[in-house]
TIFI-93250 format. One record per residue (C-alpha): residue number from 1; x, y, z. Coordinates in Angstrom, 2 decimals, decimal comma. Layout:
- n_xx_yy_zz
- NUM_X_Y_Z
...
//
This chain:
- n_xx_yy_zz
- 1_5,82_-41,29_55,22
- 2_5,10_-42,49_51,69
- 3_5,98_-39,90_49,06
- 4_3,10_-38,39_47,11
- 5_4,78_-36,90_44,06
- 6_5,64_-39,41_41,32
- 7_8,26_-37,26_39,59
- 8_10,76_-36,15_42,24
- 9_12,38_-37,38_45,43
- 10_10,47_-35,64_48,19
- 11_12,67_-36,91_51,01
- 12_16,26_-37,07_49,70
- 13_18,59_-38,66_52,24
- 14_21,31_-36,61_53,89
- 15_24,53_-38,43_53,10
- 16_28,03_-38,38_54,55
- 17_29,14_-35,79_51,99
- 18_26,33_-33,44_53,00
- 19_27,28_-33,64_56,66
- 20_31,00_-33,35_55,88
- 21_30,38_-30,20_53,86
- 22_28,43_-28,60_56,70
- 23_31,08_-29,55_59,26
- 24_33,75_-28,05_56,99
- 25_31,82_-24,78_57,08
- 26_31,53_-24,81_60,85
- 27_34,62_-22,61_61,19
- 28_32,64_-19,85_59,51
- 29_30,66_-17,99_62,19
- 30_27,83_-17,66_59,69
- 31_27,37_-21,43_59,44
- 32_27,15_-24,14_62,04
- 33_26,29_-27,78_62,50
- 34_25,79_-29,51_65,84
- 35_25,60_-33,13_66,89
- 36_24,34_-34,73_70,08
- 37_26,20_-37,84_71,20
- 38_25,54_-40,73_73,49
- 39_29,11_-41,84_74,04
- 40_30,57_-42,31_70,58
- 41_27,17_-42,57_68,89
- 42_25,62_-39,54_67,20
- 43_21,95_-39,47_68,19
- 44_20,89_-36,04_66,94
- 45_22,01_-33,26_64,61
- 46_21,03_-29,74_63,60
- 47_22,35_-27,16_61,14
- 48_21,71_-23,44_60,81
- 49_22,65_-20,84_58,21
- 50_22,12_-17,09_58,76
- 51_20,87_-15,22_55,69
- 52_21,31_-11,64_56,79
- 53_20,35_-10,20_53,41
- 54_16,88_-11,52_54,27
- 55_17,11_-10,56_57,95
- 56_16,67_-14,17_59,00
- 57_18,41_-17,49_59,57
- 58_17,57_-20,85_58,01
- 59_17,11_-24,02_60,02
- 60_18,57_-26,44_57,49
- 61_17,82_-29,62_59,38
- 62_17,08_-30,93_62,85
- 63_16,79_-34,65_63,56
- 64_16,93_-36,95_66,58
- 65_17,11_-40,73_66,38
- 66_13,91_-42,53_67,35
- 67_15,17_-44,13_70,59
- 68_16,32_-40,72_71,87
- 69_13,22_-38,66_71,20
- 70_11,09_-37,06_73,90
- 71_14,21_-36,38_76,00
- 72_14,49_-32,68_74,99
- 73_17,55_-33,36_72,82
- 74_15,79_-31,75_69,86
- 75_14,98_-28,71_71,98
- 76_18,61_-28,38_73,07
- 77_19,78_-28,64_69,44
- 78_17,21_-26,05_68,43
- 79_18,52_-23,73_71,15
- 80_21,96_-23,80_69,57
- 81_20,41_-22,71_66,26
- 82_18,44_-19,96_67,99
- 83_21,57_-18,71_69,74
- 84_23,52_-18,55_66,47
- 85_20,65_-16,82_64,69
- 86_20,26_-14,22_67,43
- 87_24,02_-13,63_67,66
- 88_24,20_-13,07_63,90
- 89_21,60_-10,32_64,11
- 90_18,83_-12,28_62,39
- 91_15,29_-11,26_63,30
- 92_13,78_-14,71_62,78
- 93_14,57_-18,38_62,28
- 94_12,71_-20,26_59,54
- 95_12,75_-23,79_58,20
- 96_14,91_-23,88_55,08
- 97_12,79_-26,61_53,45
- 98_9,03_-26,92_53,56
- 99_7,56_-29,20_56,20
- 100_5,11_-31,90_55,17
- 101_1,96_-31,35_57,25
- 102_1,48_-35,14_57,45
- 103_4,64_-35,36_59,60
- 104_2,81_-34,74_62,86
- 105_5,81_-35,14_65,24
- 106_7,69_-32,37_63,42
- 107_4,60_-30,16_63,31
- 108_3,95_-30,62_67,02
- 109_7,60_-29,98_67,91
- 110_7,87_-26,78_65,88
- 111_4,57_-25,35_67,07
- 112_5,36_-26,19_70,71
- 113_8,72_-24,43_70,20
- 114_7,13_-21,13_69,20
- 115_7,12_-21,51_65,41
- 116_4,15_-20,48_63,30
- 117_3,30_-21,18_59,67
- 118_4,60_-18,42_57,40
- 119_1,94_-17,04_55,01
- 120_-0,41_-20,03_55,38
- 121_-2,65_-18,86_52,55
- 122_0,24_-18,82_50,08
- 123_2,08_-22,07_50,73
- 124_1,51_-24,96_48,34
- 125_-1,03_-27,66_49,00
- 126_-1,15_-31,05_47,29
- 127_-4,61_-32,22_46,27
- 128_-5,49_-35,73_45,09
- 129_-8,32_-37,29_43,08
- 130_-9,10_-41,01_42,99
- 131_-9,13_-41,36_39,22
- 132_-11,24_-44,53_39,43
- 133_-14,10_-42,45_40,83
- 134_-13,98_-39,93_37,99
- 135_-16,93_-40,22_35,60
- 136_-15,98_-38,89_32,18
- 137_-18,30_-36,29_30,68
- 138_-18,14_-33,81_27,81
- 139_-16,52_-30,46_28,68
- 140_-18,99_-27,58_28,51
- 141_-17,93_-24,27_26,99
- 142_-19,82_-21,05_26,25
- 143_-20,34_-19,99_22,67
- 144_-17,27_-18,72_20,79
- 145_-14,91_-20,86_22,88
- 146_-13,34_-24,19_21,92
- 147_-10,88_-26,71_23,31
- 148_-7,76_-27,64_21,37
- 149_-4,76_-29,83_22,16
- 150_-1,10_-28,92_22,15
- 151_0,56_-28,92_18,72
- 152_4,24_-28,57_17,75
- 153_5,19_-24,91_17,98
- 154_2,65_-24,10_20,71
- 155_5,35_-23,62_23,34
- 156_5,38_-19,85_22,92
- 157_1,61_-19,53_23,25
- 158_1,52_-21,80_26,31
- 159_4,22_-19,76_28,07
- 160_2,47_-16,51_27,11
- 161_-0,72_-17,57_28,90
- 162_1,17_-19,13_31,79
- 163_3,21_-15,94_32,29
- 164_0,07_-13,79_32,33
- 165_-1,67_-16,00_34,91
- 166_1,10_-17,29_37,19
- 167_4,20_-15,16_36,58
- 168_6,90_-14,89_34,00
- 169_8,33_-18,02_32,40
- 170_10,18_-18,76_29,18
- 171_9,91_-21,20_26,32
- 172_13,22_-22,71_27,46
- 173_11,74_-23,35_30,91
- 174_8,74_-25,12_29,38
- 175_10,92_-27,26_27,13
- 176_13,25_-28,26_29,96
- 177_10,48_-28,91_32,48
- 178_7,90_-30,56_30,24
- 179_8,12_-30,98_26,48
- 180_11,66_-32,40_26,31
- 181_10,81_-35,27_28,66
- 182_10,09_-38,69_27,15
- 183_6,77_-38,92_28,98
- 184_5,44_-35,63_27,55
- 185_2,26_-36,42_25,61
- 186_0,73_-33,40_23,82
- 187_-2,62_-35,20_23,81
- 188_-2,92_-34,44_27,52
- 189_-2,23_-30,70_27,17
- 190_-5,17_-28,44_26,40
- 191_-5,92_-24,87_25,39
- 192_-9,15_-22,90_25,46
- 193_-9,34_-20,67_22,42
- 194_-11,54_-17,64_21,86
- 195_-11,84_-16,30_18,32
- 196_-8,60_-18,03_17,39
- 197_-6,63_-16,74_20,38
- 198_-5,45_-19,04_23,16
- 199_-6,81_-17,78_26,49
- 200_-6,55_-20,80_28,85
- 201_-4,18_-23,68_29,52
- 202_-3,69_-26,90_31,41
- 203_-1,84_-30,16_30,95
- 204_-1,09_-33,48_32,59
- 205_2,20_-35,31_32,96
- 206_1,88_-39,04_33,54
- 207_4,95_-40,64_35,13
- 208_5,82_-44,28_34,64
- 209_7,70_-47,07_36,35
- 210_9,02_-48,36_33,00
- 211_10,58_-46,87_29,88
- 212_7,89_-48,45_27,72
- 213_5,29_-46,36_29,58
- 214_3,01_-49,25_30,37
- 215_2,97_-48,96_34,18
- 216_1,91_-45,50_35,36
- 217_3,02_-44,50_38,85
- 218_1,08_-41,27_39,03
- 219_0,11_-38,06_37,26
- 220_0,33_-34,36_38,01
- 221_-2,00_-31,80_36,46
- 222_-0,03_-28,66_35,71
- 223_-1,01_-24,97_35,65
- 224_-4,76_-24,65_35,16
- 225_-5,40_-21,02_34,30
- 226_-7,25_-18,57_32,07
- 227_-6,59_-14,96_31,20
- 228_-8,29_-12,55_33,59
- 229_-10,74_-11,10_31,09
- 230_-12,12_-14,60_30,37
- 231_-12,65_-15,79_33,93
- 232_-16,00_-16,61_35,48
- 233_-17,24_-18,47_32,38
- 234_-16,50_-22,07_33,37
- 235_-13,36_-22,32_31,26
- 236_-11,26_-23,72_34,10
- 237_-13,78_-26,48_34,71
- 238_-13,85_-27,37_31,01
- 239_-10,06_-27,60_30,94
- 240_-10,02_-29,82_34,02
- 241_-12,77_-32,09_32,64
- 242_-10,85_-32,53_29,39
- 243_-7,67_-33,32_31,32
- 244_-9,36_-35,85_33,63
- 245_-11,15_-37,51_30,71
- 246_-7,76_-38,01_29,07
- 247_-6,25_-39,42_32,26
- 248_-9,14_-41,77_33,08
- 249_-8,17_-44,74_30,86
- 250_-4,55_-44,51_32,00
- 251_-5,61_-44,89_35,67
- 252_-2,59_-43,12_37,22
- 253_-2,41_-43,36_41,01
- 254_-2,04_-40,89_42,53
- 255_-3,57_-38,16_40,37
- 256_-2,38_-34,90_41,89
- 257_-2,28_-31,17_41,47
- 258_-0,57_-28,45_43,47
- 259_-2,19_-25,11_44,24
- 260_-2,37_-22,51_47,03
- 261_-5,20_-21,76_49,50
- 262_-5,53_-18,13_48,43
- 263_-6,66_-19,30_44,99
- 264_-10,17_-19,79_46,37
- 265_-12,06_-20,23_43,05
- 266_-9,52_-22,86_41,93
- 267_-9,61_-24,78_45,22
- 268_-13,41_-24,68_45,18
- 269_-13,45_-26,08_41,63
- 270_-11,01_-28,87_42,44
- 271_-13,06_-29,94_45,46
- 272_-16,21_-29,88_43,30
- 273_-14,49_-32,28_40,89
- 274_-13,54_-34,66_43,72
- 275_-10,05_-33,57_44,75
- 276_-9,13_-33,59_48,43
- 277_-6,26_-31,85_50,22
- 278_-3,62_-34,44_51,06
- 279_-0,96_-32,19_52,57
- 280_0,26_-28,65_53,11
- 281_3,81_-27,63_52,21
- 282_4,48_-25,47_55,27
- 283_7,33_-23,09_55,98
- 284_7,65_-22,41_59,71
- 285_9,17_-19,27_61,24
- 286_9,93_-18,09_64,76
- 287_10,60_-14,47_65,62
- 288_13,70_-13,99_67,73
- 289_13,41_-12,16_71,06
- 290_16,46_-10,85_72,87
- 291_16,79_-14,10_74,79
- 292_16,29_-16,79_72,19
- 293_16,87_-19,95_74,23
- 294_13,97_-21,97_75,55
- 295_15,48_-23,22_78,79
- 296_16,36_-26,71_77,62
- 297_19,27_-28,46_79,32
- 298_22,64_-28,02_77,65
- 299_23,85_-30,95_75,61
- 300_26,53_-32,99_77,29
//
């Protein structure tokens, strides 16, 4: 699958060192890695890690080579993980990493194997807007509100609003994640102010193929939010319009944002502005009965 995010490796390869580390841990009854072989050739692998402080076990990876799929090798590997999880006392087995909903073979396999999506309303979703279809327009704000852009020293105010809306963060986190990066442009970061007090935030990070920042490879709109007592007044839409107006001449593809389904007003606004859901970041979980195996043939 093509990656969507322009700023991080969504599908990092598992290298020899990763596998060697897991095999080295295999002597620990709380860790295990399995391989399926066809003669000397490894054709499938799975790894599992119980996390008893959480009452569960993590399915770290499960993969079968393309020519060997649809032969129940994946099911047999999964059974080994289920057996370890059950033996450890775990109550459930979950995927350690999120599963890209676009990866239909993995989705079908997990759901056919008794897994369900964990907290489907709270997992992340990636939404995308075709920036070429955006028609710039003036942001509309009620009286006593105004839009301003990020200025040096605004880090503390940005993190104050972000902490109130989305959960605690620090100035150091903001600096490391955003403002210290060479592609941070304060012109694309906006506040809504009310009577001189900042009550809403958003910002856009454009990522580039080149150090000169002439070839954009995509943009991500970050943390659109307003303080609770100022909601319902169109401030979020004004922030988004300002952000998209700023992005328009740069033409970043893709133009993305990440949110969660339970944020219904936000998702509704993004769809109104032209965003579409491109994928869900799903965590799958299977509850463990007394007999955890699914009846697949043993590997041999």
